[in-house]
C-alpha positions in Angstrom: 4.4 -5.3 -18.3 4.6 -3.6 -14.9 1.7 -4.4 -12.5 1.8 -1.1 -10.7 3.8 2.0 -9.9 4.4 3.9 -6.7 5.7 7.3 -5.8 6.9 8.9 -2.6 5.4 12.1 -1.3 7.3 14.6 0.8 5.5 15.9 3.9 6.2 18.9 6.0 9.0 18.4 8.6 6.5 18.5 11.5 5.0 15.2 10.3 7.4 12.2 10.5 5.1 9.9 8.4 6.3 8.9 5.0 3.5 8.5 2.4 3.7 6.4 -0.8 0.9 6.6 -3.4 0.8 3.2 -5.0 -0.9 3.0 -8.4 -2.7 -0.4 -8.7 -3.1 -1.7 -12.3 -5.4 -4.7 -11.7 -8.4 -5.0 -9.3 -6.4 -6.3 -6.3 -2.9 -7.1 -5.1 -1.8 -9.4 -2.3 -0.7 -7.6 0.8 2.8 -9.2 0.8 3.3 -8.3 -2.8 2.2 -4.7 -2.2 4.8 -4.4 0.6 7.5 -5.6 -1.8 6.5 -3.4 -4.8 6.1 -0.3 -2.7 9.6 -0.8 -1.2 8.5 -1.5 2.4 10.6 -4.8 2.2 12.9 -6.6 -0.1 10.8 -9.6 -1.1 7.4 -11.2 -0.9 8.7 -13.5 1.8 10.0 -10.5 3.8 6.5 -9.0 3.4 4.9 -12.2 4.8 7.2 -12.0 7.8 6.4 -8.3 8.3 2.7 -9.2 8.4 3.2 -12.2 10.7 5.1 -9.9 13.1 1.9 -7.9 13.6 3.3 -4.6 12.4 1.0 -4.1 9.4 -2.3 -2.3 9.6 -4.9 -2.1 6.8 -7.4 0.8 7.0 -6.4 1.2 10.7 -6.9 -2.4 11.7 -4.2 -5.0 12.4 -3.9 -7.4 9.5 -2.7 -11.0 10.0 -3.6 -12.4 6.5 -0.3 -12.3 4.6 -2.0 -12.5 1.1 -5.2 -10.6 1.8 -6.4 -8.8 -1.3 -5.8 -5.0 -1.2 -8.0 -2.8 -3.4 -8.0 0.8 -4.6 -8.9 3.2 -1.8 -7.3 1.2 1.0 -4.4 2.4 3.2 -1.7 0.1 4.5 0.6 1.3 7.4 3.8 -0.1 8.7 5.3 2.0 11.5 5.6 5.6 10.1 5.2 4.4 6.5 1.8 4.8 4.9 0.9 3.3 1.5 -2.2 4.7 -0.1 -3.5 2.4 -2.9 -4.9 4.2 -5.9 -6.8 2.5 -8.8 -6.7 3.2 -12.5 -6.0 6.8 -13.3 -5.5 7.6 -9.6 -9.0 6.6 -8.5 -9.3 5.9 -4.8 -12.1 3.3 -5.0 -14.3 1.3 -7.2 -16.0 3.4 -9.9 -14.3 6.6 -8.6 -12.2 8.9 -10.7 -9.2 10.8 -9.4 -9.8 14.5 -8.8 -7.9 16.9 -11.0 
């Protein structure tokens, strides 16, 4: 059974940032696993190396913990790639439902 899904969103040409909305199935996901499943790197080990290099930010802050737990509502950034983590049914945080 898949743990999550992700989809890429196109932005206007004036904005070079690529955004991925990542649908979280459980309560949390390890940062290195999120990077792998969202397509930011090819493996969990590559995700750990990416975090160790200092290139990963979580909610705007540099993150050095390779397996820190990411929850719905958080945003992970690597360069121009932004991963927005959504909870069940697209909710953006605990107890919150997605807007229709």
